[in-house]
C-alpha positions in Angstrom: 20.3 -0.8 -24.9 22.6 1.5 -22.8 26.1 0.7 -22.5 27.7 0.4 -19.1 30.7 2.7 -18.6 34.0 1.0 -17.8 34.4 3.5 -14.9 31.8 5.3 -13.1 34.1 8.0 -11.8 37.3 9.5 -12.2 38.3 8.0 -8.8 37.3 4.5 -10.1 39.4 5.1 -13.2 42.5 6.0 -11.0 42.0 2.8 -8.9 41.8 0.6 -12.1 44.7 2.4 -13.9 46.8 2.1 -10.5 46.4 -1.8 -10.8 47.7 -1.7 -14.5 50.9 0.3 -13.7 54.0 -0.8 -11.9 54.1 2.5 -10.1 52.9 2.6 -6.5 50.4 5.2 -5.5 50.6 6.4 -1.9 47.5 8.2 -0.7 47.5 10.4 2.5 45.0 12.5 4.2 46.6 16.0 3.6 44.4 17.4 6.3 45.5 15.0 9.1 48.8 16.4 10.1 49.1 14.1 13.1 49.0 11.0 10.9 51.8 12.2 8.6 54.9 11.1 10.7 53.5 7.6 10.5 52.6 7.8 6.8 56.2 9.1 6.3 57.8 6.3 8.2 55.6 3.6 6.4 56.2 5.2 2.9 60.1 5.1 3.5 59.9 1.6 4.7 58.0 0.6 1.6 60.5 2.3 -0.6 63.3 0.2 0.8 61.8 -2.9 -0.7 64.2 -4.2 -3.5 61.2 -5.0 -5.7 60.4 -1.2 -5.9 63.9 -0.1 -6.9 63.7 2.7 -9.6 60.0 2.5 -10.0 58.2 5.9 -10.1 56.2 6.9 -7.1 53.1 8.9 -7.1 52.0 10.5 -3.8 48.5 11.9 -3.5 47.4 14.3 -0.7 43.7 13.8 -0.6 41.3 16.3 1.0 42.9 19.3 -0.7 39.4 20.9 -0.6 39.6 21.3 3.2 41.0 24.6 4.6 43.3 23.0 7.1 45.1 20.8 4.3 48.8 20.9 3.8 50.0 22.4 0.4 51.8 20.2 -2.0 55.2 21.8 -0.8 54.2 21.1 2.8 53.5 17.6 2.1 56.7 17.1 0.2 58.5 18.3 3.4 56.3 16.4 5.7 56.9 13.1 3.9 60.5 14.0 3.3 60.1 13.2 -0.5 63.1 15.2 -1.5 65.2 12.5 0.2 63.8 9.8 -2.2 66.4 9.1 -4.9 66.9 6.8 -7.8 63.2 7.1 -9.0 60.7 9.8 -10.2 58.6 11.1 -7.5 55.3 13.0 -8.2 53.1 14.6 -5.6 49.6 16.0 -6.2 47.1 17.6 -3.9 43.6 16.0 -4.9 40.0 16.0 -3.7 38.1 12.8 -4.5 35.0 14.7 -3.3 35.5 17.6 -5.6 37.5 15.7 -8.2 40.4 18.2 -7.9 43.5 17.2 -10.0 42.1 13.8 -10.9 42.6 14.5 -14.5 46.4 15.1 -13.9 46.6 12.0 -11.9 44.9 9.9 -14.7 47.3 11.3 -17.3 50.2 10.5 -14.9 48.9 6.8 -14.7 48.2 6.6 -18.5 51.6 7.9 -19.3 53.3 5.1 -17.1 51.0 2.3 -18.1 52.3 2.5 -21.7 56.0 2.1 -20.8 
């Protein structure tokens, strides 16, 4: 009898681990530059909620496999992440399709799920 894997993919593992941590994961389309001002506004409004004070933030720029995507530095600037204070902020460019950087994201989530 074959055993059923707990997670069928790294993306599914990230989704499950995100639910186990107290750290919010904010995912944006790094190739959709027109949507970033709204994403920035929504993110900063979310971070103003007292319940999230001091909680680490994980920002993921998906679609890093596309040529028109923003780099991580450009994403940090577009979302004004340097203005976020009183919490750890991590930003990764990922590709769910290509599974780029998903191992690093999993490690980030695992590290924070044991605290």
